[in-house]
VEXPA-874430 format. One record per residue: residue in three letters; x, y, z of N, C-alpha, C, O in turn. Coordinates in steps of 0.1 Angstrom, whole numbers, padded with zeros to 4 digits, always signed. Layout:
! residues N
AlaXYZXYZXYZXYZ...
! end
This chain:
! residues 189
Met+0031-0076+0141+0034-0065+0134+0044-0053+0142+0044-0050+0154Asp+0051-0049+0133+0059-0042+0147+0054-0027+0147+0046-0024+0139Gln+0058-0018+0159+0051-0006+0161+0049+0003+0150+0038+0009+0149Val+0060+0004+0138+0059+0016+0127+0047+0009+0119+0039+0017+0114Gln+0045-0004+0117+0034-0009+0108+0020-0004+0115+0012+0004+0108Gln+0016-0009+0130+0010-0007+0136+0005+0008+0135-0006+0010+0131Glu+0015+0020+0138+0011+0033+0131+0003+0032+0121-0009+0032+0119Val+0014+0032+0110+0012+0032+0092-0006+0025+0095-0014+0033+0090Leu-0011+0015+0100-0024+0010+0100-0033+0021+0108-0044+0026+0103Asp-0029+0021+0115-0036+0032+0124-0041+0044+0116-0052+0047+0114Ile-0029+0052+0110-0034+0060+0102-0041+0055+0090-0048+0065+0087Phe-0043+0046+0082-0055+0043+0072-0065+0041+0076-0074+0046+0069Thr-0067+0034+0088-0078+0034+0096-0083+0045+0101-0095+0046+0099Arg-0079+0054+0108-0084+0067+0110-0087+0076+0101-0097+0084+0104Thr-0080+0077+0090-0083+0083+0078-0094+0078+0069-0094+0083+0058Gly-0100+0071+0072-0111+0059+0065-0104+0054+0049-0112+0050+0040Ala-0092+0053+0046-0084+0048+0038-0083+0031+0036-0085+0025+0025Leu-0082+0025+0046-0086+0010+0047-0102+0010+0046-0109+0015+0055Met-0108+0003+0036-0124+0002+0033-0128-0011+0035-0118-0019+0037Arg-0138-0015+0036-0146-0032+0035-0153-0027+0027-0154-0015+0023Gly-0159-0038+0023-0172-0043+0016-0163-0053+0001-0153-0060+0001His-0171-0048-0010-0168-0057-0019-0160-0046-0035-0165-0037-0042Phe-0148-0052-0035-0143-0043-0044-0134-0051-0056-0128-0061-0056Val-0137-0042-0064-0129-0043-0080-0113-0036-0081-0111-0024-0081Leu-0103-0047-0081-0092-0039-0081-0086-0032-0096-0093-0032-0107Arg-0075-0027-0095-0074-0022-0105-0070-0036-0113-0076-0037-0124Ser-0061-0046-0111-0057-0055-0113-0066-0062-0120-0062-0070-0129Gly-0082-0061-0118-0092-0065-0121-0097-0076-0110-0109-0081-0110Leu-0086-0080-0100-0095-0090-0090-0106-0085-0081-0109-0073-0085His-0112-0090-0071-0119-0087-0060-0114-0090-0051-0105-0098-0051Ser-0120-0083-0042-0117-0084-0026-0123-0077-0016-0127-0065-0018Gly-0124-0082-0007-0135-0074+0008-0126-0065+0012-0128-0062+0024His-0115-0058+0007-0106-0046+0014-0102-0042+0002-0100-0048-0008Phe-0102-0027+0005-0096-0017-0004-0092-0009+0005-0097-0007+0015Phe-0074-0004-0002-0068+0009+0002-0070+0019-0005-0063+0021-0014Gln-0081+0029-0004-0083+0042-0008-0073+0051-0006-0077+0062-0002Cys-0059+0050-0008-0053+0063-0002-0052+0079-0004-0046+0088+0002Ala-0065+0078-0018-0068+0094-0020-0073+0097-0003-0069+0106+0004Gln-0081+0091+0000-0087+0095+0014-0073+0098+0028-0072+0107+0037Val-0066+0089+0026-0052+0096+0037-0046+0105+0031-0042+0114+0039Cys-0043+0106+0016-0038+0121+0012-0041+0134+0012-0034+0145+0010Gln-0056+0130+0015-0061+0144+0018-0059+0149+0030-0063+0161+0034Asn-0049+0139+0043-0051+0151+0051-0033+0152+0052-0024+0144+0055Met-0031+0162+0049-0014+0168+0045-0006+0162+0062+0007+0161+0062Ala-0014+0160+0073-0003+0153+0085-0001+0141+0081+0011+0136+0079Ala-0013+0133+0080-0010+0119+0079+0001+0114+0066+0006+0103+0065Val+0002+0124+0058+0012+0122+0048+0024+0125+0049+0033+0120+0043Thr+0024+0136+0057+0040+0138+0066+0043+0125+0074+0051+0116+0070Arg+0038+0124+0080+0039+0114+0089+0042+0100+0082+0051+0093+0086Leu+0035+0094+0073+0036+0083+0066+0051+0086+0058+0058+0076+0057Thr+0056+0097+0053+0066+0098+0049+0075+0097+0056+0083+0088+0054Glu+0077+0105+0067+0089+0106+0079+0092+0087+0084+0102+0082+0086Leu+0081+0082+0083+0084+0068+0086+0089+0056+0075+0091+0044+0077Leu+0088+0062+0063+0095+0058+0053+0106+0060+0051+0114+0050+0049Ile+0110+0074+0050+0121+0076+0043+0133+0067+0050+0142+0061+0045Pro+0131+0069+0061+0142+0059+0067+0148+0045+0060+0160+0042+0057Arg+0138+0040+0057+0137+0031+0045+0145+0030+0037+0151+0020+0034Leu+0145+0040+0031+0150+0041+0018+0167+0048+0019+0172+0052+0008Ala+0175+0048+0031+0183+0050+0033+0199+0045+0023+0209+0051+0019Asp+0194+0030+0022+0203+0025+0011+0199+0027-0004+0202+0019-0013Leu+0192+0036-0006+0191+0039-0022+0190+0053-0022+0183+0061-0015Glu+0204+0057-0035+0209+0070-0036+0199+0074-0050+0203+0070-0061Phe+0191+0079-0049+0185+0085-0059+0185+0102-0060+0187+0109-0050Asp+0184+0109-0075+0184+0120-0078+0169+0124-0078+0166+0134-0071Thr+0161+0119-0084+0142+0120-0088+0138+0112-0082+0146+0102-0079Ile+0124+0112-0079+0113+0108-0076+0102+0114-0091+0099+0124-0097Leu+0098+0095-0093+0089+0096-0104+0079+0089-0100+0081+0078-0097Ala+0067+0095-0099+0052+0088-0093+0046+0087-0105+0046+0096-0114Pro+0038+0073-0107+0026+0071-0115+0015+0077-0113+0010+0071-0102Ala+0007+0085-0116-0005+0089-0113-0015+0080-0110-0009+0069-0110Met-0027+0078-0107-0027+0089-0099-0024+0089-0084-0022+0098-0077Gly-0022+0074-0080-0021+0069-0067-0007+0075-0060-0006+0077-0048Gly+0004+0078-0069+0018+0082-0061+0016+0094-0061+0018+0098-0049Leu+0013+0103-0068+0015+0119-0067+0015+0127-0052+0024+0134-0049Val+0006+0125-0046+0008+0130-0032+0018+0125-0023+0022+0132-0013Ile+0021+0114-0026+0033+0107-0015+0047+0109-0021+0058+0110-0015Gly+0043+0109-0035+0059+0115-0042+0064+0124-0041+0076+0127-0041Gln+0054+0131-0040+0057+0149-0037+0062+0153-0027+0072+0160-0026Glu+0053+0146-0016+0059+0148-0002+0076+0140+0001+0085+0144+0008Val+0075+0128-0007+0089+0119-0002+0100+0132-0010+0110+0136-0004Ala+0097+0137-0023+0107+0144-0029+0108+0158-0019+0120+0160-0015Arg+0100+0164-0015+0099+0178-0008+0107+0169+0009+0116+0175+0013Gln+0104+0160+0014+0115+0159+0028+0129+0153+0023+0138+0154+0031Thr+0132+0148+0013+0145+0144+0008+0153+0154-0004+0164+0151-0010Gly+0145+0165-0004+0151+0176-0010+0153+0174-0026+0161+0181-0032Lys+0144+0163-0032+0146+0157-0046+0137+0160-0056+0125+0163-0054Arg+0147+0160-0068+0133+0163-0079+0123+0156-0080+0127+0145-0076Tyr+0112+0156-0083+0096+0158-0087+0092+0152-0099+0092+0161-0108Val+0088+0138-0105+0083+0145-0115+0073+0133-0120+0080+0123-0120Phe+0060+0130-0124+0050+0125-0126+0047+0118-0140+0050+0121-0151Ala+0041+0107-0134+0037+0100-0153+0021+0100-0152+0014+0098-0142Glu+0018+0103-0162+0001+0102-0163-0003+0094-0174+0004+0092-0184Lys-0017+0089-0171-0024+0079-0180-0028+0089-0192-0033+0101-0193Val-0024+0078-0199-0028+0086-0216-0032+0073-0223-0023+0066-0227Asp-0050+0070-0224-0054+0060-0231-0049+0047-0220-0045+0036-0224Asp-0051+0051-0204-0049+0040-0200-0033+0033-0198-0032+0021-0194Lys-0023+0042-0202-0009+0039-0203-0006+0048-0195-0013+0058-0195Leu+0004+0047-0189+0014+0060-0184+0022+0060-0191+0028+0050-0195Ala+0026+0079-0195+0034+0081-0197+0039+0098-0196+0031+0105-0191Ile+0054+0103-0200+0060+0111-0193+0054+0121-0203+0051+0118-0214Arg+0052+0133-0198+0043+0145-0203+0051+0160-0198+0061+0162-0191Arg+0045+0167-0203+0047+0181-0198+0064+0186-0196+0069+0194-0188Gly+0069+0178-0206+0086+0186-0208+0094+0174-0197+0106+0172-0198Phe+0086+0168-0189+0096+0163-0182+0106+0152-0190+0101+0145-0200Thr+0119+0151-0186+0128+0144-0192+0138+0137-0182+0137+0139-0170Phe+0149+0128-0186+0158+0122-0174+0168+0122-0183+0167+0121-0196Arg+0180+0125-0173+0194+0128-0178+0200+0115-0178+0200+0108-0168Glu+0206+0111-0188+0213+0102-0191+0218+0097-0180+0228+0103-0175Gly+0212+0085-0173+0219+0077-0162+0214+0085-0146+0220+0083-0135Glu+0203+0091-0147+0200+0099-0140+0190+0091-0131+0179+0086-0135Arg+0196+0090-0117+0191+0080-0107+0175+0084-0102+0171+0095-0098Val+0168+0072-0105+0154+0078-0101+0144+0066-0092+0142+0054-0095Leu+0140+0072-0083+0133+0066-0074+0117+0066-0077+0112+0077-0078Val+0108+0055-0080+0093+0049-0080+0088+0049-0067+0090+0040-0059Val+0081+0061-0064+0069+0063-0055+0056+0059-0057+0050+0064-0066Glu+0050+0048-0049+0038+0047-0055+0033+0044-0040+0039+0041-0030Asp+0015+0046-0041+0009+0042-0031+0007+0027-0026+0012+0020-0017Val-0002+0024-0035-0006+0009-0031+0000-0002-0046-0001+0001-0058Ile+0005-0012-0040+0008-0024-0051-0001-0036-0050-0004-0042-0039Thr-0005-0038-0060-0014-0055-0055-0006-0063-0068-0004-0075-0064Arg+0000-0063-0081+0003-0068-0090+0014-0061-0098+0020-0066-0108Gly+0017-0048-0091+0027-0039-0094+0025-0035-0110+0035-0030-0116Gly+0015-0036-0117+0016-0032-0132+0021-0019-0137+0028-0016-0146Arg+0013-0011-0127+0017+0007-0126+0033+0008-0126+0040+0014-0135Val+0038+0001-0116+0052+0005-0111+0062-0003-0122+0072+0003-0124Asn+0061-0013-0128+0065-0016-0142+0065-0007-0151+0076-0003-0156Glu+0052-0001-0155+0053+0007-0166+0057+0017-0161+0060+0024-0171Ala+0060+0023-0151+0072+0035-0147+0085+0027-0147+0096+0032-0151Leu+0085+0022-0144+0102+0014-0143+0108+0018-0161+0118+0025-0164Asn+0098+0010-0170+0102+0012-0181+0103+0025-0188+0112+0028-0195Leu+0091+0033-0185+0093+0047-0187+0111+0052-0184+0119+0056-0192Ile+0110+0051-0171+0127+0055-0167+0133+0052-0176+0138+0061-0183Lys+0137+0036-0179+0147+0031-0189+0142+0035-0202+0152+0034-0209Ser+0134+0039-0208+0131+0045-0219+0139+0057-0225+0147+0059-0234Gly+0132+0064-0213+0138+0077-0212+0151+0082-0209+0154+0094-0209Gly+0160+0073-0205+0174+0075-0200+0179+0078-0189+0191+0082-0187Gly+0168+0075-0181+0173+0072-0165+0176+0059-0163+0177+0052-0173Met+0179+0053-0150+0184+0046-0143+0178+0044-0130+0181+0049-0120Ala+0165+0034-0133+0160+0031-0117+0167+0024-0109+0172+0012-0109Val+0167+0036-0098+0173+0024-0086+0168+0018-0078+0175+0010-0072Gly+0151+0021-0075+0144+0016-0061+0126+0020-0068+0121+0027-0076Val+0123+0011-0058+0107+0014-0059+0104+0016-0042+0110+0010-0033Ser+0098+0023-0042+0090+0026-0029+0074+0021-0027+0068+0020-0037Val+0069+0019-0019+0053+0020-0021+0051+0020-0002+0058+0016+0007Leu+0038+0026-0003+0029+0028+0010+0028+0012+0021+0031+0008+0033Val+0020+0008+0008+0012-0006+0010+0016-0016+0002+0013-0014-0010Asp+0023-0027+0005+0025-0034-0008+0015-0046-0001+0015-0050+0010Arg+0005-0049-0012-0008-0058-0006-0007-0076-0016-0015-0084-0017Ser+0007-0075-0021+0012-0085-0032+0011-0098-0025+0004-0107-0029Glu+0017-0101-0014+0018-0115-0008+0034-0117-0015+0035-0127-0022Gly+0046-0108-0013+0055-0113-0019+0052-0112-0032+0063-0110-0039Lys+0042-0113-0039+0043-0119-0053+0050-0103-0066+0056-0107-0076Ala+0050-0093-0064+0052-0084-0074+0067-0083-0070+0073-0082-0060Ser+0070-0084-0082+0087-0083-0082+0091-0072-0097+0086-0071-0108Phe+0104-0065-0091+0107-0055-0101+0122-0057-0102+0129-0063-0094Glu+0126-0050-0115+0141-0055-0115+0149-0043-0107+0161-0040-0111Val+0143-0037-0095+0150-0034-0085+0145-0034-0076+0134-0040-0075Pro+0154-0027-0061+0150-0030-0047+0137-0021-0045+0135-0010-0048Ala+0128-0032-0037+0114-0026-0033+0112-0024-0021+0117-0033-0014Val+0106-0013-0016+0106-0009-0001+0093-0009+0001+0086-0005-0008Ser+0087-0013+0012+0072-0003+0015+0073-0005+0030+0081-0012+0036Leu+0064+0003+0034+0059+0008+0047+0050-0002+0053+0048-0001+0065Leu+0043-0011+0046+0033-0017+0052+0032-0028+0045+0025-0025+0035Glu+0035-0040+0045+0033-0055+0040+0021-0056+0044+0020-0054+0056Leu+0007-0060+0037-0004-0063+0043-0016-0067+0032-0024-0060+0026Ser-0014-0079+0033-0026-0087+0023-0036-0094+0024-0036-0104+0031Phe-0049-0091+0017-0061-0100+0021-0062-0107+0011-0055-0105+0001Pro-0070-0116+0012-0070-0124-0002-0078-0114-0014-0082-0103-0011Thr-0079-0119-0026-0083-0116-0041-0086-0130-0046-0081-0140-0043Tyr-0097-0127-0055-0102-0136-0061-0106-0130-0079-0109-0119-0085Ala-0104-0139-0081-0108-0138-0096-0124-0137-0096-0132-0141-0088Ala-0129-0130-0110-0143-0127-0106-0152-0140-0107-0163-0140-0102Glu-0147-0148-0114-0153-0165-0113-0152-0174-0103-0157-0185-0102Asn-0141-0166-0092-0142-0180-0079-0144-0170-0067-0136-0169-0057Leu-0158-0161-0068-0158-0156-0057-0160-0162-0047-0162-0174-0049Pro-0161-0158-0034-0167-0168-0022-0179-0162-0021-0182-0150-0023Ala-0187-0172-0016-0204-0166-0012-0204-0154-0005-0206-0144-0011Glu-0201-0153+0008-0198-0142+0016-0196-0127+0004-0205-0119+0001Leu-0186-0125+0001-0179-0117-0008-0191-0115-0021-0197-0104-0022Ser-0194-0126-0028-0205-0122-0041-0219-0117-0037-0227-0112-0046Ala-0223-0117-0022-0237-0115-0019-0231-0100-0013-0238-0097-0002Ile-0223-0091-0015-0223-0079-0014-0219-0071-0025-0209-0074-0030Pro-0226-0062-0029-0227-0052-0042-0215-0048-0045-0209-0045-0035Val-0208-0048-0056-0192-0046-0058-0193-0033-0063-0202-0030-0070Ser-0181-0024-0060-0177-0011-0064-0164-0008-0067-0157-0014-0060Lys-0159-0002-0075-0148-0001-0080-0145+0018-0075-0147+0029-0081Pro-0140+0017-0066-0133+0030-0060-0126+0039-0067-0125+0051-0065Gly-0119+0030-0077-0106+0039-0084-0093+0038-0075-0090+0039-0063Ser-0083+0036-0089-0071+0036-0080-0061+0047-0084-0051+0048-0077
! end
């Protein structure tokens, strides 16, 4: 783990964003660890620092606009937009699907970067990419704070993460004994 990744992990630990227990992830998989980015996002100094660490990794991506999927990407997406001076829009959940609302639109060919907090399978990010395409914009990349997909999440555009840290995940019917002995919670994503 390099110095930047260690600093990121320290921020997540200090703010209580890296949780231990028995969790059901948005993907439906179970894990003994959960990244609750809402915990880190209530500390704006931490959000500012995470974004300062993330932006250099975006140097090869040219974008006009940030699109953040609700809820996880909202705070970090807005801070990336603020620090880069770019336009910021967000997608919100409507019947558990992402939608562009509130009069947000994309110009034809507008270069859009998706900014998310954590990915496990990348489902919300792929929904966001589809919204950009169907709205006439051009997705140029994906940026996430934490990629816990073990390299399995794939997108049609380049993806950049601040921290790649994977913990084992399990289908409900294949839980190890030590995890099934702990009460399960679904903290929300």
